[in-house]
GUDREN-216931 format. One record per residue (C-alpha): residue in one letter; residue number from 1; x, y, z. Coordinates in steps of 0.25 Angstrom, whole numbers. Example, Ala and Ser with C-alpha at 12.3 -4.5 7.8 and 13.67 -1.06 7.14 Angstrom:
> lodren pati x y z
> A 1 49 -18 31 .
> S 2 55 -4 29 .
***
This chain:
> lodren pati x y z
> M 1 0 0 0 .
> S 2 6 13 -4 .
> K 3 6 25 5 .
> T 4 1 39 1 .
> A 5 10 51 2 .
> S 6 7 59 14 .
> P 7 7 74 13 .
> R 8 19 75 22 .
> T 9 28 67 13 .
> S 10 23 70 -1 .
> K 11 24 85 -1 .
> S 12 14 86 -12 .
> D 13 0 91 -14 .
> L 14 -5 77 -18 .
> A 15 -19 82 -21 .
> R 16 -14 92 -30 .
> V 17 -5 82 -37 .
> D 18 -16 72 -39 .
> A 19 -25 83 -44 .
> H 20 -15 87 -55 .
> R 21 -19 84 -69 .
> V 22 -8 85 -80 .
> K 23 -12 95 -90 .
> P 24 -8 94 -105 .
> A 25 1 106 -104 .
> E 26 9 98 -93 .
> Y 27 12 87 -103 .
> R 28 21 97 -111 .
> D 29 31 96 -100 .
> L 30 33 81 -102 .
> P 31 44 77 -112 .
> E 32 40 68 -124 .
> L 33 44 53 -122 .
> T 34 54 49 -133 .
> D 35 58 36 -138 .
> E 36 71 37 -131 .
> M 37 64 40 -118 .
> L 38 55 28 -119 .
> A 39 67 19 -123 .
> R 40 74 23 -110 .
> A 41 62 20 -101 .
> T 42 62 9 -92 .
> V 43 51 2 -85 .
> K 44 53 0 -70 .
> K 45 44 -10 -63 .
> G 46 41 -7 -49 .
> G 47 37 -16 -38 .
> R 48 44 -27 -30 .
> P 49 55 -36 -35 .
> R 50 51 -50 -40 .
> S 51 51 -60 -28 .
> T 52 60 -72 -29 .
> N 53 49 -80 -22 .
> P 54 36 -74 -27 .
> R 55 23 -78 -20 .
> Q 56 13 -87 -27 .
> L 57 -2 -83 -27 .
> I 58 -10 -95 -23 .
> S 59 -25 -96 -18 .
> L 60 -26 -103 -5 .
> R 61 -39 -105 3 .
> L 62 -37 -104 18 .
> P 63 -48 -105 29 .
> A 64 -53 -91 33 .
> D 65 -48 -93 47 .
> V 66 -34 -95 43 .
> V 67 -34 -83 34 .
> A 68 -40 -75 45 .
> R 69 -29 -79 55 .
> W 70 -18 -75 45 .
> R 71 -25 -62 42 .
> A 72 -26 -59 57 .
> T 73 -11 -59 58 .
> G 74 -11 -45 50 .
> P 75 -5 -40 37 .
> G 76 5 -49 31 .
> W 77 -3 -62 35 .
> Q 78 -2 -68 21 .
> T 79 13 -66 21 .
> R 80 14 -73 35 .
> M 81 5 -84 30 .
> A 82 14 -86 18 .
> D 83 27 -86 27 .
> R 84 20 -97 36 .
> L 85 16 -105 24 .
> S 86 30 -104 18 .
> K 87 37 -110 31 .
> G 88 31 -124 27 .
> P 89 19 -133 29 .
> V 90 11 -130 41 .
> V 91 10 -143 49 .
> A 92 -3 -145 57 .
> P 93 -2 -152 71 .
> A 94 -6 -166 71 .
> K 95 -20 -168 76 .
> G 96 -24 -179 86 .
> G 97 -11 -185 89 .
> R 98 -9 -194 77 .
***
Protein backbone atom coordinates (compact mmCIF):
# COMPACT_ATOMS: atom_id res chain seq x y z
CA MET A 1 0.00 0.00 0.00
CA SER A 2 1.49 3.36 -0.96
CA LYS A 3 1.38 6.33 1.35
CA THR A 4 0.16 9.70 0.17
CA ALA A 5 2.49 12.65 0.52
CA SER A 6 1.83 14.76 3.57
CA PRO A 7 1.72 18.56 3.27
CA ARG A 8 4.83 18.77 5.48
CA THR A 9 6.96 16.67 3.13
CA SER A 10 5.65 17.51 -0.35
CA LYS A 11 6.05 21.32 -0.13
CA SER A 12 3.60 21.56 -3.05
CA ASP A 13 0.03 22.65 -3.39
CA LEU A 14 -1.17 19.23 -4.55
CA ALA A 15 -4.73 20.40 -5.13
CA ARG A 16 -3.45 23.05 -7.56
CA VAL A 17 -1.19 20.51 -9.29
CA ASP A 18 -4.07 18.04 -9.65
CA ALA A 19 -6.36 20.74 -11.03
CA HIS A 20 -3.86 21.85 -13.72
CA ARG A 21 -4.71 20.89 -17.29
CA VAL A 22 -2.07 21.14 -20.02
CA LYS A 23 -3.00 23.78 -22.58
CA PRO A 24 -2.09 23.53 -26.27
CA ALA A 25 0.36 26.44 -25.93
CA GLU A 26 2.34 24.48 -23.34
CA TYR A 27 3.05 21.73 -25.86
CA ARG A 28 5.27 24.15 -27.82
CA ASP A 29 7.81 24.02 -24.98
CA LEU A 30 8.32 20.28 -25.51
CA PRO A 31 11.01 19.13 -27.96
CA GLU A 32 10.02 17.00 -30.94
CA LEU A 33 10.95 13.35 -30.58
CA THR A 34 13.47 12.35 -33.20
CA ASP A 35 14.40 8.89 -34.46
CA GLU A 36 17.76 9.31 -32.73
CA MET A 37 16.06 10.01 -29.39
CA LEU A 38 13.83 6.98 -29.76
CA ALA A 39 16.80 4.77 -30.71
CA ARG A 40 18.59 5.75 -27.49
CA ALA A 41 15.54 5.10 -25.35
CA THR A 42 15.59 2.13 -23.01
CA VAL A 43 12.73 0.45 -21.21
CA LYS A 44 13.33 -0.12 -17.54
CA LYS A 45 11.05 -2.59 -15.87
CA GLY A 46 10.29 -1.82 -12.27
CA GLY A 47 9.27 -4.11 -9.49
CA ARG A 48 10.92 -6.81 -7.49
CA PRO A 49 13.72 -8.97 -8.82
CA ARG A 50 12.66 -12.45 -9.91
CA SER A 51 12.73 -14.98 -7.10
CA THR A 52 15.03 -17.99 -7.37
CA ASN A 53 12.32 -20.00 -5.62
CA PRO A 54 8.97 -18.54 -6.78
CA ARG A 55 5.79 -19.48 -5.00
CA GLN A 56 3.28 -21.64 -6.78
CA LEU A 57 -0.42 -20.78 -6.77
CA ILE A 58 -2.62 -23.68 -5.71
CA SER A 59 -6.20 -24.12 -4.59
CA LEU A 60 -6.57 -25.75 -1.19
CA ARG A 61 -9.79 -26.35 0.71
CA LEU A 62 -9.33 -26.10 4.48
CA PRO A 63 -11.89 -26.29 7.28
CA ALA A 64 -13.24 -22.86 8.23
CA ASP A 65 -12.04 -23.20 11.84
CA VAL A 66 -8.45 -23.87 10.69
CA VAL A 67 -8.43 -20.75 8.50
CA ALA A 68 -10.05 -18.72 11.29
CA ARG A 69 -7.35 -19.78 13.77
CA TRP A 70 -4.55 -18.81 11.37
CA ARG A 71 -6.22 -15.49 10.50
CA ALA A 72 -6.59 -14.72 14.20
CA THR A 73 -2.78 -14.66 14.45
CA GLY A 74 -2.80 -11.36 12.53
CA PRO A 75 -1.20 -10.00 9.36
CA GLY A 76 1.26 -12.36 7.72
CA TRP A 77 -0.74 -15.47 8.64
CA GLN A 78 -0.41 -16.92 5.13
CA THR A 79 3.37 -16.59 5.21
CA ARG A 80 3.50 -18.18 8.66
CA MET A 81 1.30 -21.03 7.43
CA ALA A 82 3.58 -21.56 4.41
CA ASP A 83 6.65 -21.55 6.69
CA ARG A 84 5.06 -24.16 8.95
CA LEU A 85 4.12 -26.36 5.99
CA SER A 86 7.61 -26.08 4.50
CA LYS A 87 9.14 -27.61 7.64
CA GLY A 88 7.77 -31.02 6.65
CA PRO A 89 4.69 -33.13 7.22
CA VAL A 90 2.67 -32.58 10.34
CA VAL A 91 2.52 -35.86 12.26
CA ALA A 92 -0.69 -36.30 14.25
CA PRO A 93 -0.43 -37.89 17.70
CA ALA A 94 -1.52 -41.54 17.86
CA LYS A 95 -5.10 -42.09 19.03
CA GLY A 96 -6.11 -44.83 21.42
CA GLY A 97 -2.63 -46.14 22.21
CA ARG A 98 -2.30 -48.41 19.15
